C-alpha positions in Angstrom: 11.1 24.2 -13.0 14.1 23.3 -11.0 14.2 20.3 -8.6 14.4 22.7 -5.6 11.3 24.7 -6.8 9.4 21.4 -7.3 10.4 20.2 -3.8 9.2 23.4 -2.2 5.8 23.2 -4.0 5.4 19.5 -3.1 6.2 20.2 0.6 3.6 23.1 0.6 1.0 20.7 -0.7 1.9 18.1 1.9 1.0 20.5 4.7 -2.7 19.9 3.9 -2.6 16.1 3.5 -4.5 14.3 6.3 -1.4 12.5 7.5 0.3 15.8 8.2 -2.7 18.2 8.8 -2.8 17.9 12.6 0.8 18.9 13.1 1.3 22.5 14.3 3.0 24.9 11.9 6.2 24.7 14.0 6.1 20.9 14.0 5.5 20.7 10.3 8.3 23.2 9.6 10.7 21.0 11.6 9.6 18.0 9.5 9.9 20.0 6.3 13.5 20.8 7.1 14.3 17.1 7.6 12.3 15.6 4.6 14.3 14.4 1.6 12.9 13.8 -1.8 14.1 10.7 -3.7 13.3 8.8 -6.8 13.6 5.0 -7.3 13.4 2.9 -10.4 11.1 -0.1 -10.7 12.6 -3.0 -8.8 14.8 -1.0 -6.5 14.7 -1.9 -2.8 13.8 0.7 -0.2 14.6 -1.5 2.8 15.0 -5.2 3.7 13.5 -7.2 6.6 15.9 -6.8 9.5 17.3 -3.4 8.4 17.4 -0.7 11.1 14.1 1.2 11.1 15.6 4.6 10.7 13.3 6.1 8.1 9.5 6.8 7.6 8.4 7.2 4.0 5.7 9.2 2.3 5.0 7.9 -1.2 4.3 10.8 -3.7 3.8 8.7 -6.8 3.9 5.1 -7.9 3.4 1.8 -6.1 5.5 0.0 -3.4 5.2 -3.7 -2.5 5.7 -4.9 1.1 6.6 -8.5 1.6 7.8 -11.0 4.2 9.0 -14.5 3.7 9.2 -17.5 6.0 12.2 -19.8 6.3 11.0 -21.9 3.4 11.0 -18.8 1.1 7.2 -18.7 0.9 5.4 -15.4 1.3 3.9 -14.9 4.7 2.9 -11.3 4.2 2.2 -9.2 1.0 0.7 -5.7 0.8 0.9 -2.6 -1.3 1.4 1.1 -0.7 -0.1 3.5 -3.2 0.6 7.1 -3.7 -0.1 9.7 -1.1 0.4 7.2 1.7 2.8 7.1 4.7 4.6 3.8 5.5 5.5 1.7 7.4 3.0 2.0 10.3 4.0 -1.4 11.7 6.5 -1.2 14.5 6.0 2.5 15.2 7.2 3.5 18.7 8.4 0.0 19.5 10.5 -1.9 16.9 14.1 -1.2 16.1 14.1 -3.0 12.7 11.8 -3.4 9.8 9.8 -6.7 9.9 9.3 -6.9 6.1 10.9 -5.7 2.9 9.8 -2.9 0.6 10.6 -2.4 -3.1 9.4 -0.3 -5.9 6.8 -2.1 -8.1 6.9 0.9 -10.5 9.1 3.9 -10.8 8.4 5.9 -7.6 8.9 9.3 -6.0 8.9 9.6 -2.2 10.0 11.6 0.8 11.7 10.1 3.8 11.8 11.4 7.3 14.1 10.3 10.2 12.0 7.9 12.3 13.2 9.3 15.7 12.1 12.8 14.7 8.7 11.7 13.3 7.8 9.6 16.3 8.9 12.3 18.8 6.6 14.9 17.2 3.6 12.5 17.2 4.2 11.7 20.9 3.8 15.4 21.7 0.7 16.0 19.6 -2.5 14.3 20.9 -4.5 15.1 17.7 -1.8 13.6 15.5 -1.6 10.6 17.8 -5.4 10.0 17.4 -5.1 10.2 13.6 -2.4 7.5 13.7 -4.4 5.3 16.1 -7.4 5.5 13.7 -5.2 4.6 10.7 -3.7 1.6 12.5 -7.2 0.5 13.4 -8.2 0.5 9.7 -5.0 -1.4 8.8 -5.7 -4.0 11.4 -9.3 -4.4 10.2 -8.1 -4.8 6.6 -5.6 -7.5 7.7 -8.3 -9.3 9.6 -10.5 -9.4 6.5 -7.7 -10.8 4.5 -7.1 -13.6 7.1 -10.8 -14.4 6.8 -10.8 -14.9 3.1 -7.6 -17.0 3.3 -9.3 -19.6 5.5 -12.1 -20.1 2.9 -11.7 -23.6 1.5 -13.0 -22.8 -2.0 -10.1 -21.6 -4.2 -12.3 -19.5 -6.5 -13.7 -17.6 -3.6 -10.2 -16.9 -2.2 -9.1 -15.5 -5.6 -12.2 -13.3 -6.0 -11.8 -12.0 -2.4 -8.1 -11.2 -3.2 -9.2 -9.4 -6.3 -11.9 -7.5 -4.3 -9.2 -6.5 -1.8 -6.9 -5.1 -4.5 -9.9 -3.3 -6.1 -10.7 -1.5 -2.9 -7.1 -0.8 -1.8 -5.6 0.2 -5.2 -8.5 1.0 -7.5 -9.6 4.3 -8.9 -13.2 4.9 -10.2 -13.2 5.3 -14.0 -16.9 6.1 -13.6 -19.5 5.4 -10.9 -19.8 1.7 -12.0 -16.2 0.8 -13.0 -12.9 0.7 -11.1 -9.5 0.3 -12.6 -6.1 -0.4 -10.9 -3.6 1.9 -12.5 -0.7 -0.3 -11.5 0.6 -3.6 -13.0 -0.5 -6.7 -10.9 0.7 -10.1 -12.0 -1.0 -13.5 -11.8 1.8 -14.6 -9.5 1.0 -11.9 -7.0 -2.6 -12.8 -6.8 -1.6 -16.5 -6.5 0.6 -15.6 -3.5 -2.2 -13.5 -1.9 -4.9 -16.2 -2.3 -2.8 -19.2 -1.6 -3.7 -20.7 -5.0 -1.6 -21.9 -7.9 -0.8 -19.7 -10.8 -2.8 -21.9 -13.1 -5.9 -21.7 -10.9 -5.7 -17.9 -10.7 -5.3 -17.7 -14.5 -8.3 -19.9 -15.2 -10.5 -18.0 -12.7 -9.5 -14.6 -14.2 -10.2 -16.0 -17.7 -13.7 -17.1 -16.6 -14.4 -13.7 -15.0 -13.4 -12.0 -18.3 -15.7 -14.3 -20.2 -18.6 -13.3 -17.9 -17.6 -9.6 -18.3 -17.0 -9.2 -14.6 -13.6 -7.6 -15.3 -10.9 -6.9 -17.9 -7.3 -7.9 -17.5 -4.8 -6.8 -20.2 -1.1 -6.1 -19.9 -1.2 -6.8 -16.1 -3.9 -4.0 -15.6 -7.3 -4.7 -14.1 -10.6 -3.1 -14.8 -13.5 -4.2 -12.6 -16.8 -3.9 -14.5 -19.3 -5.5 -12.0 -18.7 -3.9 -8.6 -21.8 -5.4 -7.0 -20.5 -8.9 -7.9 -17.1 -8.4 -6.3 -18.4 -6.6 -3.2 -20.9 -9.4 -2.6 -17.9 -11.6 -1.6 -17.2 -9.4 1.4 -20.7 -9.3 2.8 
């Protein structure tokens, strides 16, 4: 199959994804003519904080990491974008630049769309606007939950809450009682998310493995006790 044939098939499938489903046929056809398929290798940068916000992305496959640093070079924001997800939502209709950086955590494939075109079509389509409002509300709720677990004084609780967040955001059900994250997540990333040292995170994960709450091999997580992890968000 040629690249052109593959692109046509992918675009046809996109028409029925929730993020595009409320566009009219004429609106989607206009988007389709201005969507560009690209592949990035692991570690490549999509955009940096402060770059002109000229593209909206739809991730077809792989994992993207979003991050923002403060002046002392410490993370102030970390998040992930998994496949079949549009990004970035932050700054839509208002900001001229990206407020965080994005890079490929794995080899990825994505489409990009000119921001001005995408936003102009949403503005004219009330149903699509409502969809994005609901999506932004879910993102805000998720960020509020993350802030709540970061203010917990107990380091172990913060780490488990961070793991639970990753399980919910990135996990796939292997079976009704087990969730695996099909992307590599490092100890350092969990340390940054939870505000704990790498050593503390490593020791906590080791204890969770011993208690058979999860598995962690080659940077891949398998969560074996969903009730246990979910109890930390109740």
